[in-house]
C-alpha positions as CSV (number, residue, x, y, z in Angstrom):
1,M,-17.6,-17.8,27.5
2,L,-18.8,-18.5,24.2
3,S,-18.6,-21.9,22.7
4,K,-16.9,-22.2,19.7
5,E,-20.8,-23.0,18.1
6,T,-21.6,-19.6,19.2
7,I,-18.5,-18.1,17.8
8,E,-19.5,-19.6,14.6
9,Q,-22.2,-18.3,14.2
10,G,-21.2,-15.1,14.9
11,K,-18.6,-14.9,12.6
12,L,-21.1,-16.1,9.6
13,E,-23.8,-13.2,11.3
14,A,-20.5,-10.5,10.6
15,L,-19.8,-12.2,7.2
16,K,-23.7,-11.6,5.9
17,Q,-23.4,-8.2,7.4
18,I,-20.5,-7.5,5.7
19,D,-22.6,-7.9,2.3
20,R,-25.8,-7.1,3.3
21,M,-24.8,-3.3,4.9
22,K,-22.2,-3.3,1.4
23,Y,-19.5,-1.5,3.7
24,E,-17.3,-1.8,0.9
25,Q,-19.4,0.7,-1.3
26,E,-17.4,3.3,-0.4
27,L,-14.1,2.5,-1.2
28,I,-15.2,0.7,-4.6
29,N,-16.5,4.3,-5.7
30,C,-13.1,6.0,-4.4
31,G,-11.3,3.3,-6.7
32,V,-10.0,0.7,-4.0
33,K,-9.5,-2.4,-6.1
34,D,-8.1,-4.7,-3.5
35,I,-10.5,-5.2,-0.8
36,I,-10.3,-7.7,2.0
37,K,-13.0,-8.2,3.9
38,L,-12.8,-9.6,7.8
39,A,-15.0,-10.8,10.6
40,I,-13.8,-10.3,13.9
41,V,-15.6,-12.4,16.7
42,F,-14.3,-11.8,20.3
43,K,-15.3,-12.3,24.1
44,G,-13.3,-12.0,26.4
45,K,-9.6,-13.5,25.1
46,E,-10.8,-15.8,22.8
47,V,-11.3,-14.1,19.2
48,M,-12.0,-15.2,15.5
49,I,-10.6,-13.8,12.9
50,S,-12.3,-14.7,9.2
51,E,-12.2,-13.6,5.6
52,A,-14.7,-14.0,3.7
53,K,-14.3,-15.7,0.2
């Protein structure tokens, strides 16, 4: 099982990847204004979902 620290690290890496890869750009190009960026990290039954600020 992942420790809380490992899940937290995974969450931070996922949020960095969202920004680095600019996944929202296609939505912005299509005129979408309200975009919610979520990082979802899981291991087995343990899940952490975080929203980017």
